[in-house]
SESE-939891 format. One record per residue (C-alpha): y, z, x. Coordinates in steps of 0.5 Angstrom, whole numbers, plus 500, padded with zeros to 3 digits. Example, Ala and Ser with C-alpha at 12.3 -4.5 7.8 and 13.67 -1.06 7.14 Angstrom:
SESE-939891
491516525 498514527 
//
This chain:
SESE-939891
153066716 156059718 159058725 165056721 166063718 167066725 174068727 178063732 177065739 183066744 181065752 185070754 181074758 184081756 180080750 173080753 169085756 168084764 162085768 165089773 163095774 156092774 153099775 155101768 155094764 149095760 151102757 158099756 156093752 150097748 155102746 160097744 154094740 152101737 159104735 163098733 160097726 158091722 162084724 164086731 164081736 162082743 166077747 163076754 168073759 168066762 165065769 162072770 155074771 152081767 146084771 143088765 138093766 136093759 136089753 143088749 141091742 145089736 147095732 149092725 149086721 154081722 155082729 156077735 155076742 158070745 163068751 170068749 173061747 166059746 166054752 160049753 160048760 157053766 163057765 159061760 158068761 151069764 146075763 141076768 135080766 135085772 131091770 125094774 118092773 113097773 106097777 102096770 106089770 110091764 118092765 125089763 124082760 128082754 136080755 138080747 134084742 136083735 130086732 134092729 133095722 138091717 141087722 142081718 147075720 147076727 150071732 148069739 152063742 155060748 152064753 147063759 141068760 137068767 130071765 127069772 127076775 128073782 122069781 117075779 110074776 109074769 110081766 108084760 115085755 119082750 121075750 128073753 131073746 128077740 131076733 128077726 124082723 126084716 133082718 136075715 141070716 141069723 145064727 141065733 141058736 135059740 128058739 121059741 118064736 120064729 117068724 113075725 106071725 108067731 108073735 103078731 098073727 096076721 098084723 104084719 101081713 106077709 112079712 117073713 123072717 129069712 135064713 136063720 139057724 137054730 141049732 143045739 138048744 136045750 129047753 127046760 121050764 114051762 112053755 106054751 111051746 118050745 119052738 114055734 115056726 110061722 112065716 119063715 123061709 130057709 131056716 135050719 132048726 136041728 138038734 134042739 132037745 128038752 132037758 130037766 123039768 119041763 111042762 107045756 100048757 095051751 089054754 084058750 085066752 080071752 083074745 081067742 075068737 071062736 074060729 081060733 084053734 090053739 096049737 097042741 101043747 107040744 115042744 116043737 110046732 110049725 105052720 106048713 102053710 106059710 113056711 118054705 125051704 125049711 130044714 126041720 128036726 123030725 119031732 116037729 108037729 104041724 099046726 093048722 094056723 100059726 096066727 092062733 098062737 097069739 091067743 094062747 094063755 096059761 090057766 089062772 092059778 095052779 101049780 104049773 111051774 115045774 120047779 114048784 114055785 108059782 111066779 104069780 104068788 111071788 114078789 120081785 125086786 131087782 138084784 143089787 148084787 155087786 160082788 165080784 164076777 166069780 162069786 156072782 157065778 157061784 151064786 147063780 149056780 145056787 139060784 139055779 139049784 133052788 129052782 127059780 132059774 129055768 130056760 132054754 139053751 143057747 150054744 151047746 148047753 145054755 139055760 134061759 128063763 122063759 117063765 110066762 114070756 109067751 102068755 097072752 098078756 105079753 103078746 098083747 103088750 108086744 103088739 101094742 108096743 109095735 103098733 105105737 112104733 109107726 114113723 111120724 115122718 120119713 126121716 125116721 130110721 129106727 129098727 121098726 122100719 120094714 124095708 131097706 132104704 128111703 122108700 118101700 121096695 119095688 118088689 119083694 118076691 123071689 127071682 124067677 126060675 129064668 132069672 136064677 138060670 141067667 144068674 148061674 151063667 152070669 157068674 160063669 161069664 164073670 169067671 171067664 172074664 177073670 174078675 176073681 183073683 187067685 188064692 196066691 194073690 189074695 195071700 200076697 195082699 194079706 201079707 202086704 197089708 200086714 207089713 203096711 200096718 207095721 210100717 204105719 205104727 213105726 211111722 207114728 212112733 218115729 214122729 212121736 219121739 221127734 215130738 218129744 214123747 217118752 219111749 213108752 208114750 211113743 210105743 202106745 201112740 199106735 196108728 192103724 190102717 183101715 181098708 175101704 173101696 173095692 177091697 173092703 166091699 169084697 169085689 176086688 179083682 186081679 191087679 186092683 188097688 187097695 184103698 187104705 186109710 192110715 189113722 194117726 194121733 193128733 200130734 202127727 201132721 199131714 206134712 209128716 205123712 208126705 215128708 216122713 211116711 212117703 220116704 219110709 215107703 220108698 225104702 220099704 221092701 218090695 216097693 217099686 213106685 211111690 207118688 204123693 199128691 198132697 194138694 189133691 182134693 183128698 191128699 193121697 200117696 200112690 204106691 206099689 208093694 210086691 206088685 200090689 197097688 195101694 192108695 194111701 189116705 191119712 186121717 189125723 184124729 183128735 186123740 193122743 193115741 190110736 188103739 188097735 181096737 179103734 172103730 170109725 163108726 162113732 161120729 164124734 171122732 169127726 170133731 175138730 178135724 179139718 175137711 180133708 181128714 173128714 173126707 179121708 175118713 169118709 171112705 172107710 165109713 161109707 164102705 162099712 155103711 154100704 155093707 150095712 144097708 144092703 139086704 143080702 151082701 153076697 147078692 150085692 157083691 155078685 151084682 157089683 162085680 158085673 156092673 164094675 166090669 161093664 162100666 170099665 169095658 164101656 169106659 165110664 168108670 172114672 170119677 176124676 174124668 167126670 164119670 162114676 168112681 167105684 163107690 158111686 157104682 157101689 151105691 147105685 147097685 146097693 140101691 137096686 138091691 134095696 128095691 129088690 131085697 129078695 132078688 138074686 144077681 141076674 135080676 138085680 143087674 137087669 133092673 139096674 140098667 132099666 131103673 138107672 136109665 129112667 132115673 129122674 135126675 137130679 133127684 138124688 140116690 139115697 141109701 138112707 135118710 141124710 143125717 144132720 148130726 151135731 158136728 160143725 161139718 158140711 152135709 150135702 144140702 141142695 136147699 142150702 148150698 148152691 154148689 150142691 144144686 149144681 150136681 147133675 147126678 147126685 149119689 149121696 154117701 150113707 155115712 155122716 156127713 153125707 157127701 155127693 160122690 158124683 160132683 164131677 159129672 158133667 153134661 157130656 158124661 151124664 149123656 154118655 152114661 145114660 146112653 150106656 144104661 140104655 144099651 145095657 138094658 137092651 142087652 140084658 133083656 135079650 139075655 133074659 129071653 135067651 137071645 144074647 149072651 152075657 159076654 155081649 154086655 162086656 164088649 169093649 168100648 168103641 171110643 177111638 172109632 166113634 168120633 172123627 175128631 179128638 183133642 189130645 192133651 199131652 203132659 210131658 217131663 224128663 223125670 219119672 217121679 216128677 212125671 207121675 205128679 205132673 200127669 196126675 195134676 193134668 188129669 185132675 183138670 181134664 174135667 174142667 176142660 170138658 166143662 168149658 168145651 160144653 159151652 162151645 157153639 156147634 159142639 154137642 158133646 165132649 167125651 173124655 176117655 177114662 185114662 191116659 196113655 203113658 209112653 217113654 221115648 228115648 231122644 238123641 237131641 233137643 229137637 227130638 225132645 220137642 217133637 215128642 212133647 208135641 206128640 210127634 213121635 216118629 217110628 225111629 224114636 218109637 222103636 229106640 230103646 234105653 240102651 240105644 241112648 246110653 253114653 250119648 251126649 245130649 240124649 235123654 228120655 221123655 216121659 209123656 202121658 196123653 189124654 183124649 177127648 172125643 168131639 161130637 159136632 152138631 150136623 150142618 143145618 139143612 139149607 145152610 151154605 158156606 163154611 163153619 168154624 168151631 173155635 175152641 181156643 178159649 177153653 184150651 187156653 184157659 185150661 193151659 193157664 189153669 194147669 200151669 197154676 199148679 204150685 209145683 209147675 216148672 216151666 223148664 221141666 214140664 210140658 203141656 200141649 193141647 191139639 186136635 187130631 183126626 181119627 185116622 191119625 190116632 197113634 197105634 197105642 190107643 188100639 188093641 190088637 186088630 182094632 185099628 181100621 184100615 187107613 184111607 188114602 187122603 190128602 193131609 196137611 202137614 200136621 194136626 192143629 196144636 198149640 201150647 208150651 211144650 218143654 220137658 227140659 226147656 221152653 219149646 219152640 213155636 209150633 208151626 201152623 197149618 191152614 190149607 184145607 178145602 173144608 171148614 176149619 176148626 180153630 184150636 188155641 191154647 196160649 196167647 202167643 201160639 195159635 193154629 187153625 187146622 181144617 176140620 169139616 164139621 159134619 159129624 154129630 153125636 146121634 140124636 135119640 131115636 124116639 121110635 125105639 122103645 124105652 126099656 121097661 120094668 116087668 109088669 107090676 113093677 113101678 120105678 116111680 116107687 123109688 123116684 117119686 116124691 117119697 124117694 126124694 124126701 
//
């Protein structure tokens, strides 16, 4: 993370966290860091001193600790290490701790740290500032020990710190070295200088072996044997072996302290200063001038006391502390874990040169495929979101006044929006929707959301479409504002007001909420958590863009129809990124297809261990809940409470996705070896060419707004029809298409209305325009949406004679009954029909330009098999039957009083797997069992 990406700061002290009251300051600051989630900036107040009694611990990636306004003089906030010291010589020595699990891209800047502890003797503890571990991309702007081997020698093998920036620091005090670098990759270390009274010492300590050669007493040293891709200032000196840093010890006694005070002869008691912040800063300045404040600089000019923090005693204690932090079981998720996810990575090496080359071509292909939106559209989204945020506040204020709240209380009630999904993940493209969560206080009900907010949306500027679905599994309002599609969810918190700085990371916000609110909140919480648990956000985004485009082109991107939705695809990609933490996008995509094809379903995909939590909410648990055991491809959300994002997957859709994983793996393998191009991965599906027979499900009404709700209701039930079809003998697969085809037909008579509702649209009706029916009596429009299910039928057994029948009357009848149970269903205004149709009879609107194969001349019956109640305005006439086939008939029936049997030859089948074709495999030395074995399933 570069400083240029840091938000612009204001100097208004109302936007910073004050030091007083001092007795709570440590807890207050840590609570903010732990509960505010990724990207949070902890702004400390200028000219204030913070007496902390424990380290400030970063809680998530992309967090920052800084002084408000980024001052560079003595007005910078001062952190004073003020915790107790124990009788055994250990105690509070660390001011800021950034060694937490998956805390990448941390920023610490423009503050001061006083670690002198009122002149205390050397103590066993951590450094004043600790950064690193398995996290990466820190803008730490401080130095001393960079890379785990500087602290622990070879104890942690080949672990490295990666991609840090250490710039513009000033060092003063007594050191064994100023900055030492060992086991680090891709660091930039520049502009660091010595100031004031500085001395360097490097005596051999008692833990040095005969072969150890302590590095020279110098300011800046580096071990070139285990550092790579470094940008270092010119005054760094090489050392023979960075592991020998652990044996350095300052000499006993002696006046080595540069300001004349030997800390070993001093006594220490924690400060109890409770004066106001301004006076505290003055006192601190006096303390500095008397000589007990020494240190290094952070930001432009920043003093930190380091005293004897790098002595052998501290290293010995630090090694002991970390060696004790060994997980007792696989449920641990503390910061000492050295890998992302629930299993160790499959491989930690960097991508090969060839993988880097294909990553470049992948990004070029994605740009050709137009997956990145323009700057103009990006600005439009920001403007629209600003207007939406204001509208939500207005909505909350309106309801607050209606509930009898005072004007002041209504204004303070707040209301806030949170984006999630592809927009929050940073992988949205042109025309994609923005998933938006509206968070409201406890006195605003869900009924208000649909009865008040939805009408407010309709009246808002630039709004062209609004459709609420309050009875959905996650109640939603779909709209389009200034051409930007937005899906609104609502969550009602048990709070009297919603502040502008509200974070959803706190699990306690879920208390006293109903399940629908919990599900709504989960979208935003899950998205933030996904970003937190991936090793490299940019690699994750590039890889996910590829997979989203592939899944869309292959027609397997649809949660409602039994495939995977956006969050599920994101979690799969995130899991592969965890298994290959140092790989780039081309390598991630390659491994994605292979591992997903080989995944041992129904073993769940987990990004982190499932947390039970203290709340009375349901957490995914197949051992406890039979419904959870039925999930075929469980992909579990990482935020509490854990849920399965793929409960809609059926046997058919799982089979289809597995086949697509295999095809994708084969294509990418060819891309890697130069025998194919990325464009082949994104070739369009062949759904409407793949099967000989399809089911058409046609929903129709005479009103556009009513039709949005009716067609959405029907679509949400298609999965149930697919599951029922899977139990039909001789039917090997029911393949739902991922979207419906909408059409507006302008009819001149009731007879034409009935024909359109049954899917019989003549060329005359198809070519008719709105103005052609204006003013004509009995004329009306019909709004219809047609959904398709491909039918794969098992082949006729060898030696079998005689005709066969495929009877799908029961599943289609039950489906029709089910959709009519919708509480808003109106027999006279809504139509639903299910019928089968031959591939050759598919309408033109399902094919792209030039895609439709030439029709073959053939004898045909009078129509396709169909049945159902079809009534955009009034009950339908009984449809005709056709029964004149020389081949085997397929029987379709959707209502008790209306049935048809239409001849259909059962000669097509979903092709069986070719066992002679080699299954895609990972490169030599990589084993998918690392992720899918018993450890991964724990």
